[in-house]
C-alpha positions as CSV (number, residue, x, y, z in Angstrom):
1,M,25.4,36.6,-69.3
2,F,24.5,33.1,-68.1
3,A,25.3,32.1,-64.6
4,T,24.5,28.4,-64.6
5,D,25.5,27.9,-60.9
6,L,22.0,27.6,-59.6
7,A,23.1,27.5,-56.0
8,A,23.8,31.3,-56.1
9,F,20.4,32.4,-54.8
10,N,20.1,35.0,-52.0
11,G,17.8,35.3,-49.1
12,S,15.0,36.8,-51.1
13,V,14.5,33.6,-53.0
14,V,14.4,31.6,-49.7
15,A,11.9,34.0,-48.2
16,T,9.6,33.7,-51.3
17,F,9.7,29.9,-51.0
18,L,8.8,30.0,-47.3
19,I,5.9,32.3,-47.9
20,Y,4.6,30.0,-50.6
21,L,4.9,27.0,-48.4
22,L,3.1,28.8,-45.5
23,A,0.2,29.6,-48.0
24,M,-0.1,25.9,-48.9
25,F,-0.3,24.9,-45.2
26,A,-3.0,27.6,-44.7
27,I,-5.1,26.0,-47.4
28,G,-4.5,22.6,-45.8
29,Y,-5.7,23.9,-42.4
30,W,-8.8,25.3,-44.0
31,A,-9.5,22.0,-45.7
32,W,-8.9,20.1,-42.4
33,R,-11.7,22.2,-40.8
34,S,-14.0,21.2,-43.7
35,T,-13.2,17.4,-43.6
36,S,-15.4,15.3,-41.4
37,D,-15.3,11.8,-42.8
38,S,-13.7,9.5,-45.4
39,A,-16.1,10.7,-48.1
40,D,-14.8,14.3,-47.6
41,Y,-11.2,13.1,-47.3
42,F,-11.2,11.1,-50.6
43,L,-13.5,13.1,-52.8
44,G,-14.2,16.4,-51.0
45,G,-17.9,15.5,-50.7
46,R,-18.1,15.7,-54.5
47,S,-18.2,19.4,-54.3
48,L,-15.6,20.7,-56.8
49,S,-16.7,23.5,-59.1
50,P,-15.2,23.5,-62.7
51,W,-12.1,25.6,-61.9
52,P,-10.6,23.6,-59.1
53,A,-11.7,20.3,-60.8
54,A,-10.0,21.3,-64.1
55,L,-6.8,22.8,-62.8
56,S,-6.4,20.2,-60.1
57,A,-6.6,17.5,-62.8
58,G,-4.1,19.4,-65.0
59,A,-1.6,20.2,-62.2
60,S,-1.7,16.8,-60.7
61,D,-1.1,15.3,-64.2
62,M,1.8,17.4,-65.4
63,S,4.1,17.5,-62.3
64,G,7.7,18.7,-62.7
65,W,7.7,17.2,-66.2
66,L,6.0,20.3,-67.5
67,L,8.6,22.8,-66.2
68,L,11.7,20.5,-66.4
69,G,11.2,17.6,-68.7
70,L,9.3,19.1,-71.7
71,P,11.5,22.3,-71.8
72,G,14.6,20.1,-71.6
73,Y,13.3,17.9,-74.4
74,A,12.6,20.9,-76.6
75,Y,16.1,22.3,-75.7
76,M,17.7,19.1,-77.0
77,A,15.3,18.1,-79.9
78,G,13.5,21.3,-80.9
79,L,10.0,20.9,-82.4
80,E,10.3,17.1,-82.3
81,A,9.1,17.5,-78.7
82,S,5.8,18.9,-79.9
83,W,4.5,15.5,-80.8
84,I,4.3,14.3,-77.2
85,A,2.7,17.6,-76.3
86,L,0.1,17.1,-79.1
87,G,-0.6,13.6,-77.9
88,L,-1.1,14.7,-74.3
89,L,-3.4,17.6,-75.4
90,I,-5.6,15.3,-77.5
91,G,-5.6,12.9,-74.5
92,T,-6.7,15.6,-72.1
93,W,-9.6,16.6,-74.4
94,A,-10.7,13.0,-75.0
95,N,-10.5,12.1,-71.3
96,W,-12.8,15.0,-70.4
97,Q,-15.0,14.5,-73.4
98,F,-15.6,10.7,-73.3
99,L,-15.0,9.6,-69.7
100,A,-15.5,12.5,-67.2
101,A,-19.3,12.9,-67.2
102,R,-20.0,9.2,-67.3
103,L,-17.5,8.3,-64.6
104,R,-18.9,11.1,-62.3
105,D,-22.4,9.6,-62.7
106,F,-21.4,6.0,-62.5
107,T,-19.2,6.3,-59.4
108,E,-22.2,7.8,-57.6
109,R,-24.8,5.4,-58.9
110,Y,-22.8,2.4,-58.0
111,Q,-23.0,2.6,-54.2
112,D,-21.4,6.0,-54.1
113,S,-17.9,4.6,-54.9
114,L,-15.1,6.7,-53.4
115,T,-12.2,5.1,-55.2
116,I,-11.5,3.7,-58.7
117,P,-10.9,0.1,-57.4
118,Q,-14.1,0.4,-55.4
119,Y,-16.1,1.6,-58.4
120,L,-14.8,-1.3,-60.6
121,S,-15.8,-3.8,-57.9
122,N,-19.3,-2.3,-57.6
123,R,-19.8,-1.9,-61.3
124,F,-18.9,-5.5,-62.1
125,H,-20.8,-6.9,-59.0
126,D,-17.7,-8.4,-57.5
127,S,-19.0,-9.7,-54.2
128,K,-15.5,-11.1,-53.2
129,R,-13.9,-7.7,-53.9
130,L,-11.2,-9.4,-55.9
131,L,-11.1,-6.6,-58.5
132,Q,-10.9,-4.0,-55.7
133,G,-7.9,-5.7,-54.1
134,V,-6.0,-6.4,-57.4
135,S,-6.6,-2.8,-58.6
136,A,-5.4,-1.4,-55.2
137,L,-2.2,-3.5,-55.4
138,F,-1.4,-2.2,-58.9
139,I,-2.0,1.3,-57.7
140,L,0.3,0.9,-54.7
141,L,3.1,-0.7,-56.8
142,F,3.2,1.9,-59.5
143,F,2.6,4.9,-57.3
144,L,5.3,4.1,-54.7
145,F,7.9,4.7,-57.5
146,Y,6.0,7.5,-59.1
147,T,5.8,9.4,-55.8
148,S,9.5,8.8,-55.1
149,A,10.3,10.4,-58.5
150,G,8.5,13.5,-57.3
151,L,10.4,13.5,-54.0
152,V,13.7,13.2,-55.9
153,A,12.9,16.2,-58.0
154,G,11.7,18.1,-54.8
155,G,14.9,17.1,-53.0
156,K,17.1,18.5,-55.8
157,L,15.1,21.7,-55.9
158,F,15.4,22.3,-52.1
159,N,19.0,21.3,-52.3
160,T,19.5,24.0,-54.9
161,V,17.5,26.8,-53.2
162,F,18.4,26.1,-49.5
163,G,21.8,24.4,-50.0
164,L,20.7,21.5,-47.8
165,P,22.3,18.1,-48.2
166,Y,20.3,16.1,-50.7
167,Q,18.9,13.6,-48.2
168,W,17.7,16.3,-45.8
169,A,16.2,18.2,-48.8
170,V,14.1,15.1,-49.7
171,V,12.8,14.8,-46.2
172,L,11.9,18.5,-46.1
173,G,10.0,18.2,-49.4
174,C,8.2,15.1,-48.1
175,L,7.2,16.9,-44.9
176,C,5.8,19.8,-46.8
177,I,3.6,17.6,-49.0
178,V,2.5,15.2,-46.3
179,G,1.6,18.1,-44.0
180,Y,-1.4,19.5,-45.9
181,T,-2.3,16.1,-47.5
182,F,-2.4,14.4,-44.0
183,F,-4.9,16.8,-42.5
184,G,-6.8,18.2,-45.4
185,G,-7.1,15.3,-47.7
186,F,-8.8,15.8,-51.1
187,L,-10.0,19.4,-50.5
188,A,-6.5,20.4,-49.5
189,V,-5.0,18.7,-52.6
190,A,-7.6,20.1,-55.0
191,W,-7.5,23.7,-53.8
192,T,-3.7,23.8,-53.5
193,D,-3.6,22.4,-57.0
194,L,-5.8,25.3,-58.2
195,V,-3.3,27.8,-56.8
196,Q,-0.3,25.7,-58.1
197,G,-1.9,25.3,-61.6
198,L,-2.3,29.1,-62.0
199,L,1.3,29.7,-60.7
200,M,2.7,27.1,-63.2
201,A,0.8,28.7,-66.1
202,A,1.9,32.2,-65.2
203,A,5.6,31.1,-64.8
204,L,5.6,29.2,-68.1
205,V,4.2,32.2,-70.0
206,I,6.4,34.9,-68.4
207,V,9.8,33.2,-68.8
208,P,9.8,32.7,-72.6
209,V,8.2,36.1,-73.2
210,I,10.9,37.9,-71.3
211,G,13.6,35.6,-72.8
212,W,12.2,36.3,-76.3
213,Q,12.5,40.1,-75.7
214,S,16.2,39.5,-74.8
215,L,17.1,38.0,-78.1
216,S,19.2,40.1,-80.5
217,S,17.1,39.0,-83.5
218,G,14.1,36.9,-84.3
219,L,13.8,33.5,-82.7
220,S,13.4,31.5,-85.9
221,S,16.4,33.2,-87.6
222,Q,18.6,32.5,-84.6
223,L,17.5,28.9,-84.4
224,D,18.0,28.5,-88.1
225,E,21.6,29.6,-87.7
226,I,22.2,27.3,-84.7
227,N,20.5,24.2,-86.1
228,P,17.8,24.3,-88.8
229,A,16.6,20.8,-87.8
230,L,15.3,22.2,-84.5
231,L,12.5,24.0,-86.4
232,N,11.4,20.8,-88.2
233,A,8.8,18.8,-86.3
234,F,9.3,15.8,-88.7
235,S,13.0,15.4,-88.0
236,G,15.3,14.8,-85.1
237,S,17.9,17.3,-84.0
238,D,20.4,15.5,-86.2
239,G,18.2,16.2,-89.3
240,Q,17.2,12.6,-89.8
241,P,13.4,12.1,-90.5
242,L,11.4,10.7,-87.7
243,G,10.1,7.2,-88.3
244,W,6.5,6.1,-87.8
245,I,7.4,4.3,-84.5
246,A,8.7,7.6,-83.0
247,L,5.6,9.6,-84.1
248,V,3.1,7.0,-83.0
249,S,4.9,6.4,-79.7
250,S,4.8,10.2,-78.9
251,L,1.1,10.6,-79.8
252,A,0.2,7.4,-77.9
253,W,1.1,9.1,-74.6
254,G,-2.4,10.6,-74.7
255,L,-4.0,7.1,-74.2
256,G,-2.6,7.0,-70.7
257,Y,-5.1,9.6,-69.4
258,F,-8.0,7.1,-69.4
259,G,-6.3,5.1,-66.6
260,Q,-4.6,7.5,-64.3
261,P,-6.3,7.2,-60.9
262,H,-5.0,10.6,-59.6
263,I,-6.6,12.4,-62.5
264,L,-9.8,10.3,-62.6
265,T,-10.7,11.0,-59.0
266,R,-11.2,14.7,-60.1
267,F,-14.0,13.5,-62.4
268,A,-15.7,11.6,-59.6
269,A,-15.4,14.7,-57.3
270,I,-16.8,17.3,-59.6
271,R,-20.0,18.9,-58.3
272,S,-22.3,17.7,-61.1
273,V,-22.3,16.3,-64.6
274,A,-23.5,19.7,-65.8
275,D,-20.2,21.2,-64.7
276,V,-18.1,18.9,-66.9
277,P,-18.3,20.9,-70.2
278,A,-17.0,24.1,-68.5
279,A,-14.3,22.1,-66.7
280,R,-13.3,20.5,-70.0
281,R,-12.8,23.9,-71.7
282,I,-10.7,25.2,-68.8
283,A,-8.6,22.0,-68.7
284,V,-7.9,21.9,-72.4
285,T,-7.1,25.7,-72.5
286,W,-4.8,25.4,-69.5
287,S,-3.0,22.3,-71.0
288,A,-2.6,24.0,-74.4
289,L,-1.2,27.2,-72.9
290,T,1.2,25.5,-70.6
291,M,2.6,23.0,-73.0
292,I,3.1,25.5,-75.8
293,S,4.8,27.8,-73.3
294,A,7.0,24.9,-72.1
295,L,8.1,24.2,-75.6
296,A,8.9,27.9,-76.0
297,V,11.0,27.8,-72.9
298,G,13.2,25.2,-74.5
299,L,13.5,26.9,-77.9
300,V,14.2,30.3,-76.4
301,G,16.7,28.7,-74.1
302,V,18.5,27.3,-77.1
303,A,18.7,30.7,-78.8
304,L,19.8,32.6,-75.7
305,T,22.5,30.1,-74.6
306,R,24.0,28.6,-77.7
307,S,24.2,31.9,-79.5
308,Q,26.7,32.9,-76.8
309,G,28.5,29.6,-77.0
310,V,27.0,28.2,-73.7
311,V,25.7,24.6,-73.6
312,I,23.7,23.6,-70.6
313,A,25.0,20.3,-69.2
314,D,21.6,19.2,-67.9
315,A,19.0,20.3,-70.4
316,E,16.2,19.8,-67.9
317,T,17.6,22.8,-65.9
318,I,17.0,25.3,-68.7
319,F,13.9,26.8,-67.0
320,M,15.9,27.4,-63.8
321,V,18.8,28.8,-65.8
322,L,16.6,31.3,-67.6
323,V,14.9,32.3,-64.4
324,N,18.2,32.8,-62.6
325,T,19.6,34.9,-65.5
326,L,16.7,37.0,-66.5
327,F,14.9,38.0,-63.3
328,H,15.4,39.8,-60.0
329,P,15.8,37.3,-57.1
330,I,12.4,38.0,-55.6
331,V,10.7,37.4,-59.0
332,A,13.0,34.4,-59.5
333,G,11.8,33.0,-56.2
334,I,8.2,33.2,-57.3
335,L,8.9,31.6,-60.6
336,L,11.0,28.8,-59.1
337,A,8.2,28.2,-56.7
338,A,6.2,27.1,-59.8
339,I,8.6,24.1,-60.0
340,L,7.8,23.2,-56.4
341,A,4.1,23.7,-57.2
342,A,4.4,21.3,-60.1
343,I,6.1,18.6,-58.0
344,M,3.8,19.0,-55.0
345,S,0.6,19.1,-57.1
346,T,1.3,15.6,-58.4
347,A,3.0,14.0,-55.3
348,D,0.1,15.0,-53.0
349,S,-2.4,13.5,-55.4
350,Q,-0.4,10.3,-55.6
351,L,-0.2,10.1,-51.8
352,L,-3.9,10.5,-51.5
353,V,-4.7,7.8,-54.1
354,C,-2.2,5.4,-52.3
355,S,-3.8,6.1,-49.0
356,S,-7.3,5.4,-50.4
357,A,-6.0,2.2,-51.8
358,L,-4.6,1.1,-48.5
359,A,-7.5,2.3,-46.3
360,E,-10.6,2.0,-48.3
361,D,-9.8,-0.8,-50.8
362,L,-7.6,-3.0,-48.7
363,Y,-8.0,-2.3,-44.9
364,K,-11.8,-1.8,-44.9
365,Q,-12.5,-4.6,-47.4
366,F,-10.2,-7.3,-46.0
367,V,-9.1,-6.3,-42.5
368,H,-11.9,-4.4,-40.7
369,T,-15.1,-4.6,-42.8
370,R,-17.1,-2.8,-40.1
371,A,-14.8,0.1,-39.7
372,S,-16.7,3.5,-39.3
373,N,-16.1,6.4,-41.7
374,N,-14.1,8.2,-39.0
375,H,-12.0,5.1,-38.3
376,V,-11.2,4.8,-42.1
377,L,-10.4,8.5,-42.1
378,W,-7.6,8.1,-39.6
379,V,-6.3,5.0,-41.2
380,S,-6.2,7.0,-44.4
381,R,-4.2,9.7,-42.8
382,L,-1.7,7.2,-41.3
383,S,-1.5,5.6,-44.8
384,V,-0.4,8.9,-46.2
385,A,2.5,9.0,-43.7
386,L,3.3,5.3,-44.4
387,V,3.4,5.6,-48.2
388,A,5.4,8.9,-47.9
389,L,7.9,7.1,-45.6
390,V,8.5,4.3,-48.1
391,A,8.7,6.7,-51.1
392,T,11.2,8.8,-49.2
393,W,13.3,5.8,-48.6
394,L,13.3,5.0,-52.3
395,A,14.3,8.6,-53.1
396,M,17.3,8.7,-50.7
397,D,19.9,7.9,-53.4
398,D,20.8,11.2,-55.0
399,S,21.8,9.4,-58.2
400,S,18.4,7.8,-58.5
401,S,17.0,7.7,-62.0
402,V,13.3,7.0,-61.9
403,L,12.4,8.3,-65.3
404,G,12.0,4.8,-66.7
405,L,9.8,3.8,-63.7
406,V,7.6,6.9,-64.2
407,S,7.2,5.9,-67.8
408,Y,6.2,2.4,-66.7
409,A,3.7,3.9,-64.2
410,W,2.0,6.1,-66.9
411,A,1.9,3.2,-69.4
412,G,0.9,0.7,-66.7
413,F,-2.0,2.7,-65.4
414,G,-3.1,3.6,-68.9
415,A,-3.1,0.0,-70.2
416,A,-4.4,-1.7,-67.0
417,F,-7.2,0.6,-66.2
418,G,-8.0,2.7,-69.3
419,P,-9.7,0.0,-71.4
420,V,-11.6,-1.4,-68.4
421,L,-13.0,2.0,-67.4
422,L,-14.0,2.9,-70.9
423,F,-15.8,-0.4,-71.4
424,S,-17.4,-0.1,-68.0
425,V,-19.2,3.1,-68.9
426,Y,-20.0,2.3,-72.6
427,W,-20.7,-1.5,-72.8
428,R,-23.3,-3.1,-70.5
429,R,-22.2,-6.6,-71.6
430,S,-18.8,-6.1,-69.9
431,T,-18.2,-8.8,-67.3
432,F,-16.2,-9.2,-64.1
433,A,-14.0,-11.9,-65.8
434,G,-13.3,-9.6,-68.7
435,A,-12.4,-6.7,-66.4
436,L,-10.0,-8.8,-64.3
437,A,-8.3,-10.3,-67.4
438,A,-7.9,-6.9,-69.0
439,I,-6.3,-5.3,-66.0
440,V,-3.8,-8.1,-65.7
441,T,-3.1,-8.2,-69.4
442,G,-2.6,-4.5,-69.7
443,G,-0.2,-4.3,-66.8
444,V,1.8,-7.4,-67.7
445,T,2.1,-6.3,-71.4
446,V,3.6,-3.0,-70.4
447,V,6.2,-4.6,-68.2
448,V,7.2,-7.3,-70.7
449,W,7.1,-5.1,-73.8
450,A,9.4,-2.5,-72.1
451,Q,12.1,-5.2,-71.7
452,L,12.2,-5.9,-75.4
453,Q,14.1,-3.9,-78.0
454,G,14.4,-3.5,-81.8
455,G,11.8,-3.1,-84.5
456,V,8.2,-2.9,-83.4
457,F,9.3,-3.4,-79.8
458,D,10.7,0.2,-79.8
459,L,7.0,1.3,-79.8
460,Y,6.0,2.9,-76.5
461,E,4.6,0.0,-74.4
462,L,1.4,1.9,-73.6
463,L,0.0,1.4,-77.1
464,P,0.3,-2.4,-77.3
465,G,-0.8,-2.8,-73.7
466,F,-3.9,-0.7,-74.3
467,V,-4.8,-2.5,-77.5
468,L,-4.3,-6.0,-76.0
469,A,-6.2,-5.2,-72.8
470,S,-9.1,-3.9,-74.9
471,L,-9.2,-7.0,-77.0
472,V,-9.0,-9.2,-73.9
473,M,-11.9,-7.3,-72.3
474,L,-14.0,-7.7,-75.5
475,L,-13.3,-11.4,-76.0
476,V,-13.5,-12.6,-72.4
477,S,-16.7,-10.6,-71.7
478,S,-18.2,-12.1,-74.9
479,V,-17.7,-15.7,-73.8
480,T,-18.4,-15.4,-70.1
481,Q,-21.7,-15.3,-68.2
482,P,-23.3,-11.8,-68.6
483,P,-23.8,-9.9,-65.4
484,Q,-27.1,-9.8,-63.5
485,L,-28.1,-6.2,-64.1
486,G,-29.8,-4.4,-61.3
487,E,-31.4,-1.0,-60.9
488,A,-28.2,0.9,-60.9
489,D,-27.1,-0.8,-64.2
490,D,-30.4,-0.1,-65.9
491,F,-30.3,3.6,-64.9
492,A,-26.6,4.1,-65.7
493,M,-26.9,2.3,-69.0
494,A,-30.1,3.9,-70.1
495,G,-28.4,5.9,-72.8
496,D,-26.6,2.9,-74.3
């Protein structure tokens, strides 16, 4: 029943992919017509309604991990994978509940900040723009590897569908993403993410439902025959109980949301604070639906393959294997386009954040301080191409394994920026020195902790980095000169 040679697609799948890509370019062209300056390019003129804001945040967050990584984890480990999903779902809700509205308000009140580094510099009255520069460098460092990870996944997908050599497939994937991001900027990214988020959700729901109907008996009974441990969320696939470090590490992934620049920009771009509750409900519902469905893909995949004596060599291809086996090529092309959607929705957001760091936070602040908005707009577009070029070079090795680097990036952003952003909107006594020390502490802790092994050092590095950065922010701010609060501070902090 199972044909695991994923290269055996016909022209119908290729045609479906091409139609999908043309649709994304059409959205990019529309966004280009609506983009007139750097404010439009970076934040879409703060005009996002709840649906594009919520689904853009979700789609840019999940990437190919949602259709490849999580189903593959569930395929190998069973319900153990649900702990990471639970942590991310709680993190999604908490991010929208506690940070979204305040960050939307604060970024506008503090000199209409267009980027997260610019906001931090304005919020902490950093006249030398040191915070902005340091934050931008962190963003560039982490996102270069994060973006290259998406290009690796895109290259392998294009290699599978089109049969192109891997390196050419990476270049093709890069050109597709750069095309609409280069011209359309944030609006192109946000509206393509809306389409891609809906496609991802539809694919993730359809595949396990059809797979479930193909089972000869109930899912739980088949899994119980194959390996009862797969149905126990408190044990590994080997039947051994999960320790507290494994549970806490999985749940701690949710803390990373507070510091992810490509997600936080959606909060700053939403139309008004009044739209946040509706966007939160949409975002949490979408995240719950897609992650439960992704877990179901892995579990149904176990039942369908192992009951017939088939073991998938690469667990992360289980979604593609099921699609290739269960659906007509035209439908398969649409469903596989969801993987491309997941990859593109994150890579485009990362490129845009990197371009804003180069153009707005570094070039305009330290190279050409009097640059006009139109000048910065074109520097931003060129920055997209430059960052994409470097990321493509990093992705050229078809044996590249950037999973660890992606994990570093998530943990690094969460620990470096999460505590600072939360303190910035909730504690008026926060100081510039505290913010700078916390950013450095969080980032360095993640890098150092990840190199250590055994005992408590097996804990996911995000948690100790987040905790230490929070303590440093609290202690340093308490012993340094309090900021001279101005009108923006008084208004923003009125509810404190």
